Every structure is written in structure tokens, then in C-alpha cells.
N, C-alpha and C positions, 0 to 999 in steps of 0.2 A: 402216640404223642400228638397233642393239640398245638397247632401253630398259631402264634399271636403276633400282631403288630400294634405298637402303641405310638400315638401321635400327640405330642404336647409341647408347647413352646417353653415349658418350665423344666429345666434339667433335673431339678430335685424330684418333681412329680414322676418323671420317667424312671429315675433311679428307684423310687419306692415301688413302682409297678414291677420293675425288673426283679427286685428283691423278693417281692411277694410271689412272683411266678417261680423263681428258683426254690423258694421255701415250700411252695405247694407241691412241686414235682409234677411230672407228666406234661409240662408246658415248655415250649420254646418261644422266646419273644425277641423281636427286633424293635428298637426304639428310635424314633425320629423326632427331632425338634423342629424340622422343616415340614410343614404340611404338604408342600409340593412333592418333596422327595418321598415322604411316607405314602402318599396316594399313588405315586408312580410305582412304588414297590408293591403295594397292595394289588395293583392291576396285573403285575407280573406273577407274583407268588400265590395269590388267592388264599390268604391265611384263613384259618377257621374263625378266629376271634379278632376283632379290632377294638382296641381301647382308644377312644377319641375324646379329646378335650373339646369343650363347646366354645368358650370365648378365648381366642388366641389373637395376638396382635395383628396378624395379617389375614387371618381367615376365620370364618364362623363354622364351627363343627357341625351345626345343623345343616348347612349347605353342603358340606363335604359328605355328610351321611347319605344324602340323596344320590351321590355319585358312586357309592360302594357297589361292587359286583353283587349280583343276585346270589343269595345263599350265604352271605357274610353275616356272622353273628356279631352284633354291635353292642358294646358296653360304653356308655358315656361316662366321662370323668370331668368333674367341674367343681369349682368352689362356690358356685352360684345356684342355690337350691331352686330358684324361681324357674329354671329351665327344665325342671323335671318333666312337667306335662308335655312341653314341646318335644322333649326327647323321646317320650313314649309314642308320640304321634308319628314319628319316623321309624317306628318298629324297633326301637332299642329294647334289648332283652333285659337290661338293668341299667341303673343310674347310680354311680358311686360318687358320693360327696366327699370332697377333700377336707381335711386329711383322710386318706384311705387307710383304714385299719385292717389288719390281716383277716380277722374273723369275718368282717363284712365282705372282703375280697373273696374269701372262700365261698361264701354264700352265692356271690355273683357267678363264680366259676361253676358251681353246681347247677345253677339255672342255665348257664350257657351250654354245659355238657348235655343237659336234658333237651335243650332246643336243637342242638346239632344232631342228636340221636333221632329226634322226631322229624327233622326236616331233610335228612340225608339218607339215601339208600346205600348201605355199605357195599363196596365191591366184593365180589366173591373171593373168599380166601383161597390160598394155594392148597393143593391136595394134601400136602404133608407139611404143616406148619410146626415149627419147633422153637424153643428158646434154650439158651445155654446158661447154666448157673454153676457156681462152685460148691462142691461138697467135699470137705476134708482135703482141701488143696487140689482137687481134681475137677476138671470140667465135666459136667453131666448134661447131656442133651435130652430134653424132655419134649415129647409130643404134646401139643396143646390139647389134642382130643382126649388125652388120658387124664387131664387135671379135673378134679371135682371141686376142690376149694383150696384156699391158701390161708393159713392162720399165722398171725404174728406171735412171736415168742421172744420178748426182749429185743436184742439186735439180730435175731434170726427169724426165718420163716419156715413153717412146715408146709410142704406141698403134698397134699393128699391126692393120690391117683387111683383110678379104678383098676382093681385087681393087680396092682403093682405096689412095690414097697414105697413107704413114705420117704421123701427127700427133705433133708434139713440143710438150709443154706444160710450163710451169714450175709444177709442183704436186708435193706429196710423195706417196709411195705410200699412206700412211695416209689422206690427204685423198681420193685417188683411190678407195681401197677403200670409203670411207664413201659415195661417190656411187653405187656399183654395187649392184644387187639381189643379196642374199646367196644366193638360190636359182639364180642364173644364172652367177655369177662366184666364183672361189675364189682366195685367196692361197695359193700353194704354195711360196713361197720369199721371202726378204726382198727379192728383186729382181724377182719375177714374180707377176702376177695373170693367170689364164687364164679363158677362157670354157669352162664345163663341157661345153657341147654340142660343142666342137671337139676334145675328147679322143678319140683312137682307142684307145690302150692306155697302161698305166702300170705302173711297179714302185715299190718303196719308195724309189728314188733318182732316178727320172726319168720323164717322161711324153712321149708323142708326140702332136702335134696334127695335124689333117687338113691334108694338102698341105704340111707343113713337114718337111724332111729332118732338121733338127737337133732333138734332144730338149730339153726344158725341165727344169732340175734341180728336185728336190723336197726341201725342207728338212724335217728330222726333226720339228720342232715343229709343222709344218703338216699332216703326213700324216694324222693321225686325223680332223681336221676335213674334209679333202678326201675321204677314204674315205667318210665318212657322207654328204656331199653328193652325191658321184658315184653311190653306191648308191641314194640316194633318187631321183635324177633318172632312173635307169634301172630303177626298180621296175616 
């Protein structure tokens, strides 16, 4: 789960960011109309992503950006396009111009996820990591190490495991994605999540998993995030 904090003195702008985070899935967000309160919360919780308005009544977002903790992924939000260049000069990952449309928001999150993957060394996973899903009204515990890939199937997902029976669960792909460690699994297509360790080779349009003859398609919007994660895991 990627943690976010949004600071903006416009309640409507904060509401839109919150709605987009909920719709995207895999994101938690705290919203602050007070820049002082928001910056204090950032110092305590160290969120992964900060959404920061530039021109607020009491504070300038460019000045606040220089006070963010090291390792914070910054996305500026503003109604004033002339600030874009200054925004990138303080190492903003992206710049969202208001009104913020969902498709543009998703693109910014993809860039942020790639940035986080490239700039952070994941902590070592536990020896036996598991997730629990429902299958035919029963809870099924799944070892993450056994998962090869996950495929969407209407309102269900198929969980394909190595040398084990397939599991079918009534859960959305976004809910499934939120359950999985981001340094072990990657969304590569609207219908597919793959285990990074299972990838043998890939191109810009498809990838091949170990012991599977049929390739998995790669969606264009997911390619940059997958590239960063795959390269990091093989560093």
C-alpha cells in the first residue's frame, strides 16, 4: 500500500485527490487544508507520496517542497501552469494541472511508483509471507512464493501457482494488487499481475514467465513501472 498526504487550501481540490486515490486502489491518503498541519504530519509519518499545491493563501508550495523529508516523492498540483518549470527544479516527479482528471492522475501515480521503486531499497520480506482470499465461501491461505501470475476474469481473479491448483476468488484486480508486496509483484496489464521473480524475458509488448509457453501481454501504461521494478530486483 502506498501512503499519501495531500496539502491544498481548497477543500474541493482535496476531495478530488481523495476520490482519485480511492478509485485507483492501492493508495491511502490523508488530506490537509492547513499547510502547517500537513507538514507536521509529513514529518511524523513520512508518506511515500506528497500532493502539494503551489499557490496557497498562507504558504508557497515551492518553499514547502524544500522542507520535505529526503526520499519523499513529490507531485505538485496547481491551477497555474507557469509554475511547472519551477516545480521540476525542486525535483517534483510530476505536475498535475487543475482540474485534475483521473486518467492524468493515474499517469502521475505510475511515474511515482516507478520513482519509489528506483529510489528505495525494499526491506527483506518475511520468511513465509502469505495472503488470504475467499474461495467458495472459505478462506484460503496462499504462500506468495507459490504465485506465478494473477489474471482478471470479470469480477473474479484466477491465481496461478507453481505446481499447485489454480485458485479462483471473487475479488477485483485493484483489491488483489493492494494485498501484494510491491517489490515482489507488478501489474503489467489491466488483466494481469505477475511475480517479478518468475519473469524470464520480456519486451515492450509481452513477457515470458518460467515454464509457461504462452506470453503475458504488457500494457503500455504499466511498462515504465515494471521496467524500474524488474531492473531493481535484478540489480
